[in-house]
C-alpha positions as CSV (number, residue, x, y, z in Angstrom):
1,M,79.9,91.5,94.7
2,Q,79.1,88.1,96.4
3,R,82.2,86.6,94.8
4,L,84.4,89.5,96.0
5,A,83.0,89.1,99.5
6,D,83.6,85.4,99.5
7,E,87.2,85.9,98.4
8,A,87.9,88.5,101.0
9,R,86.5,86.3,103.8
10,L,88.5,83.3,102.6
11,A,91.6,85.4,102.6
12,G,90.9,86.3,106.3
13,R,90.2,90.0,105.6
14,R,87.5,91.8,107.5
15,I,84.7,93.4,105.4
16,G,83.2,96.7,106.5
17,L,79.9,97.8,105.0
18,V,78.6,101.4,104.9
19,P,75.0,101.3,103.6
20,T,73.7,104.6,102.1
21,M,71.2,106.0,99.7
22,G,73.8,108.2,98.1
23,Y,74.1,111.9,97.6
24,L,76.9,111.8,100.0
25,H,77.8,114.4,102.6
26,E,80.4,114.5,105.4
27,G,78.1,112.5,107.6
28,H,78.3,109.5,105.2
29,L,82.0,110.0,104.8
30,S,82.5,109.9,108.6
31,L,80.9,106.4,108.5
32,I,83.7,105.3,106.2
33,D,86.3,106.5,108.7
34,E,84.6,104.4,111.4
35,A,84.5,101.3,109.1
36,K,88.2,101.7,108.3
37,K,89.0,101.4,112.0
38,R,87.4,98.0,112.1
39,A,87.8,96.4,108.7
40,D,90.4,95.8,106.0
41,V,88.0,96.0,103.0
42,I,85.4,98.8,102.8
43,V,82.3,98.4,100.8
44,M,79.8,101.2,100.4
45,S,76.3,100.5,99.0
46,I,74.5,103.3,97.2
47,Y,70.9,102.5,96.6
48,V,67.7,104.4,96.9
49,N,65.5,101.6,98.1
50,P,61.9,101.8,96.8
51,T,60.4,99.5,99.4
52,Q,61.1,102.0,102.2
53,F,59.2,104.8,100.5
54,A,55.4,105.1,100.7
55,A,53.1,106.6,98.0
56,G,53.5,110.4,97.9
57,E,57.0,110.4,99.4
58,D,60.1,111.6,97.6
59,L,61.3,108.5,95.9
60,A,61.3,110.0,92.4
61,T,62.9,113.3,93.5
62,Y,65.4,112.0,96.1
63,P,68.7,113.6,95.2
64,R,71.1,111.4,93.2
65,D,74.5,111.9,91.7
66,L,76.4,108.6,91.4
67,A,79.5,110.0,89.7
68,R,80.0,112.5,92.5
69,D,79.3,109.9,95.1
70,E,81.9,107.5,93.7
71,K,84.6,110.2,93.6
72,L,83.9,111.2,97.2
73,A,83.7,107.6,98.5
74,Q,86.9,106.5,96.8
75,G,88.7,109.6,97.9
76,R,87.8,108.7,101.5
77,G,89.1,105.1,101.2
78,V,86.2,103.0,100.0
79,D,87.5,99.9,98.1
80,Y,84.3,98.8,96.4
81,I,81.0,100.6,95.6
82,F,77.8,98.5,95.2
83,A,75.3,100.5,93.3
84,P,72.6,98.0,92.2
85,S,69.6,98.7,90.0
86,D,66.1,98.0,91.2
87,K,66.0,95.0,88.9
88,M,69.1,93.6,90.5
89,M,67.8,94.0,94.0
90,Y,64.2,93.0,93.2
91,P,64.4,90.7,90.2
92,E,60.8,89.5,90.9
93,K,57.9,90.6,93.1
94,Q,59.2,90.6,96.7
95,L,57.0,88.4,98.9
96,A,59.5,87.9,101.8
97,F,60.2,90.8,104.2
98,V,61.9,91.3,107.5
99,E,60.1,93.3,110.1
100,V,61.0,94.2,113.7
101,E,57.7,94.4,115.6
102,R,56.6,97.1,118.0
103,V,59.6,99.5,117.6
104,S,58.8,99.8,113.8
105,R,55.4,101.2,114.7
106,L,56.6,104.0,117.0
107,L,57.6,107.5,116.2
108,E,58.8,107.4,112.5
109,G,56.7,104.3,112.1
110,E,53.5,106.2,113.1
111,F,54.1,108.7,110.2
112,R,55.7,106.2,107.8
113,P,54.0,102.8,108.6
114,T,55.8,100.7,105.9
115,H,59.2,102.5,106.1
116,F,61.1,100.3,108.5
117,K,59.9,97.0,106.9
118,G,61.5,98.2,103.7
119,V,64.7,99.3,105.5
120,T,65.2,96.1,107.5
121,S,64.5,93.9,104.4
122,V,66.9,95.7,102.1
123,V,69.6,95.7,104.9
124,A,69.1,92.0,105.3
125,K,69.6,91.6,101.6
126,L,72.8,93.7,101.6
127,F,74.1,91.6,104.5
128,N,73.5,88.4,102.6
129,I,75.1,89.8,99.4
130,M,78.2,91.3,100.9
131,K,78.6,89.2,104.1
132,P,80.2,92.0,106.1
133,H,81.9,91.5,109.4
134,V,80.9,95.0,110.5
135,A,78.3,97.5,109.3
136,V,78.3,101.2,110.2
137,F,75.2,103.3,110.5
138,G,74.6,106.9,111.7
139,Q,73.1,108.0,115.0
140,K,71.0,110.6,113.1
141,D,68.7,107.8,112.2
142,A,68.6,106.6,115.8
143,Q,65.4,104.6,115.5
144,Q,66.7,102.9,112.3
145,A,70.0,102.0,114.0
146,F,68.2,100.5,117.0
147,I,65.9,98.5,114.8
148,I,68.7,97.1,112.7
149,G,70.6,96.2,115.8
150,K,67.5,94.4,117.1
151,M,67.1,92.5,113.8
152,V,70.7,91.4,113.9
153,R,70.4,90.1,117.5
154,D,67.1,88.4,117.1
155,L,67.9,86.7,113.8
156,N,71.5,85.9,114.7
157,F,73.1,87.7,111.8
158,D,76.9,87.3,111.9
159,V,77.7,91.0,111.7
160,E,78.8,93.7,114.2
161,I,76.7,96.9,114.2
162,V,78.5,100.2,114.9
163,V,76.5,103.4,115.3
164,A,78.6,106.5,114.6
165,P,77.9,110.0,116.1
166,I,75.8,112.5,114.2
167,A,77.7,114.8,111.9
168,R,76.6,118.4,112.1
169,E,77.0,121.6,110.2
170,K,78.8,124.4,112.0
171,D,75.5,125.9,113.1
172,G,74.4,122.5,114.5
173,L,72.0,121.3,111.8
174,A,72.3,117.5,111.4
175,M,73.7,116.7,108.0
176,S,71.2,115.1,105.7
177,S,70.8,114.5,102.0
178,R,67.4,116.1,102.3
179,N,68.8,119.4,103.5
180,V,69.2,120.4,99.9
181,Y,65.4,120.7,99.7
182,L,65.3,123.5,102.3
183,S,64.7,127.1,101.2
184,E,67.1,129.7,102.5
185,K,64.6,130.7,105.1
186,D,63.8,127.2,106.2
187,R,67.5,126.4,106.3
188,R,68.0,129.2,108.8
189,E,65.1,128.2,110.9
190,A,66.0,124.5,111.0
191,T,68.9,125.2,113.3
192,V,66.3,125.5,116.1
193,L,66.2,121.7,116.2
194,Y,69.7,121.5,117.6
195,R,69.1,124.4,120.0
196,S,65.9,122.7,121.3
197,L,67.8,119.4,121.9
198,N,70.5,121.3,123.8
199,L,67.9,123.0,125.9
200,A,66.5,119.6,126.7
201,G,69.9,118.4,127.7
202,S,70.4,121.4,129.9
203,L,67.1,120.9,131.7
204,V,67.6,117.2,132.3
205,G,71.2,117.8,133.3
206,K,70.1,120.3,135.9
207,G,67.7,117.7,137.5
208,E,64.4,118.1,135.6
209,I,62.8,114.6,135.7
210,E,59.4,115.4,134.2
211,L,59.9,115.0,130.5
212,V,56.5,116.6,129.8
213,R,58.0,119.8,131.0
214,V,61.1,119.4,128.9
215,R,58.9,118.7,125.8
216,S,56.9,121.9,126.6
217,E,60.0,124.0,126.7
218,M,61.3,122.5,123.5
219,L,57.9,123.1,121.8
220,K,57.9,126.8,122.9
221,L,61.4,127.3,121.5
222,I,60.7,125.7,118.2
223,T,57.4,127.6,117.7
224,A,58.8,130.9,118.8
225,E,61.8,130.7,116.4
226,S,60.5,129.0,113.4
227,E,57.4,128.1,111.4
228,G,58.3,124.4,111.6
229,K,55.4,122.0,112.0
230,I,56.2,119.4,114.7
231,D,55.3,115.8,114.0
232,Y,56.7,114.6,117.4
233,I,59.0,115.4,120.3
234,S,59.5,112.2,122.2
235,F,61.8,110.6,124.8
236,V,62.8,106.9,125.0
237,D,64.9,104.6,127.1
238,P,67.8,104.0,124.7
239,E,68.2,100.4,125.8
240,N,64.8,99.3,124.6
241,F,63.2,102.3,122.8
242,E,60.3,102.3,125.2
243,R,58.6,105.7,125.4
244,I,59.1,107.4,128.8
245,E,57.6,110.4,130.5
246,E,60.1,110.8,133.3
247,V,63.8,110.2,133.8
248,G,63.5,108.0,136.8
249,S,66.7,106.1,137.5
250,L,67.9,106.2,133.9
251,P,71.5,107.5,133.5
252,R,70.5,109.0,130.1
253,V,67.5,109.5,127.9
254,L,67.2,109.7,124.2
255,A,65.3,112.7,122.9
256,L,64.0,112.5,119.3
257,L,62.0,114.9,117.2
258,A,60.7,115.3,113.6
259,V,59.7,118.7,112.3
260,R,58.6,119.9,108.8
261,F,60.1,123.0,107.3
262,G,58.1,123.8,104.2
263,K,57.9,120.4,102.4
264,T,61.0,119.1,104.0
265,R,60.8,116.8,107.0
266,L,63.8,116.7,109.2
267,I,64.7,114.4,112.1
268,D,67.2,114.8,114.9
269,N,68.0,113.4,118.3
270,M,70.4,113.7,121.3
271,Y,71.3,111.7,124.4
272,L,70.4,113.6,127.5
273,N,72.6,112.8,130.5
274,A,70.8,112.7,133.8
275,H,71.8,112.8,137.5
276,G,75.0,114.6,136.7
277,S,76.3,111.7,134.6
């Protein structure tokens, strides 16, 4: 893969990378579309990275179907698929890691303390292996996208980060490989996440500035219409990912939530436009 990347760069061709853990859905495929707008050679990595899973998480059961993924990716225009083994990515005990401080400990980091260290480290390895000019990530993992962007800026990686919009099912549920875990009942109830985010957007758009009130209304809706167990409903300044409790002068706020339906933990987010913006 490194040789192919070097040859493409020497030929003056732009390399676009789409990092994934596989079990592709339309959300992943839409990232390919974004990469094709910005690059000549499209590489998709498919790798379930063990260092971002903690003990007791779903590493062993995470859905995998490489043959299906290859067919979908190539049909959408991917030129090369990089699907390494654990031995290839971690040939010896890993002692060097990349970690973005502070932001990695918030929200998802509070529930998965080692998760983002594994994510940033494997993404750094992918950047070094494939030497992309541009890499495309999804907005559904908003905290991850922010952290990777911060890593790139702070460590002077020579790669442009693009964050593509969330791909949703017709009923609003954010597309995720983990949606296959949902029971029929949980799948129906999970649509309340999108409705709660839209409710937040409506409240802030109409002038509500106290986000504790917005959170309270979202909580009421989720608990009234589902049996979901809420890990968090939070609001941040999208420019620095600082938690905020009121809109203030911000033109927009990022609302994020994580809710468990049965054994399946789902995340979602939405930008809330304030002050009629």
